[in-house]
C-alpha positions as a printed Julia matrix, in Angstrom:
69×3 Matrix{Float64}:
 59.65  107.55   91.95
 60.19  110.51   94.24
 57.84  113.53   93.77
 60.77  115.91   93.18
 62.17  113.62   90.47
 58.75  113.26   88.81
 58.33  117.03   88.5
 61.87  117.45   87.19
 61.42  114.79   84.5
 57.99  116.04   83.43
 59.36  119.44   82.45
 62.9   118.42   81.54
 64.63  118.96   78.22
 67.6   116.87   79.42
 67.08  114.26   76.69
 67.76  116.84   73.96
 71.21  116.58   72.43
 70.99  118.64   69.22
 69.29  121.7    67.71
 66.71  119.76   65.7
 65.6   117.81   68.78
 65.25  121.08   70.7
 63.16  122.66   67.94
 60.87  119.62   67.81
 60.44  119.61   71.61
 59.62  123.33   71.67
 57.03  122.97   68.9
 55.5   119.85   70.5
 55.24  121.52   73.9
 53.94  124.96   72.89
 51.91  124.51   69.69
 48.77  123.49   71.6
 48.96  126.48   73.97
 49.7   128.92   71.13
 47.56  127.64   68.24
 47.44  131.07   66.6
 51.24  131.08   66.04
 53.1   129.3    63.27
 55.96  126.9    64.06
 58.43  129.59   63.01
 56.82  132.15   65.32
 56.91  129.73   68.27
 60.59  129.01   67.64
 61.37  132.73   67.37
 60.09  133.24   70.93
 62.82  130.98   72.28
 62.79  129.42   75.71
 64.25  130.17   79.1
 65.27  127.95   81.94
 64.7   128.76   85.59
 66.26  126.95   88.5
 64.65  127.64   91.85
 66.02  126.83   95.28
 63.79  126.24   98.3
 65.15  128.4   101.1
 62.65  127.48  103.76
 59.2   126.15  104.48
 56.23  127.86  106.11
 54.31  126.2   108.89
 50.66  125.36  108.26
 49.47  128.01  110.71
 51.55  130.79  109.13
 49.58  133.51  107.39
 50.99  136.23  105.21
 49.7   139.77  105.4
 50.32  142.54  102.89
 52.94  144.1   105.17
 54.91  140.82  105.1
 55.24  141.12  101.34
């Protein structure tokens, strides 16, 4: 399997087809990282999706200085 595909599948919610499946996936994913929150509190936070596009690659010898940022 291609690296790009592996990353996409690891974090994908593409298998979710209904609200109950989404709620279960959210609780399963975030309950261990937010043990102090109840299931209802985790669900109330919601989720967001981000799609990033690679616009270029840096060479290995490229260094970034503060003025470049």
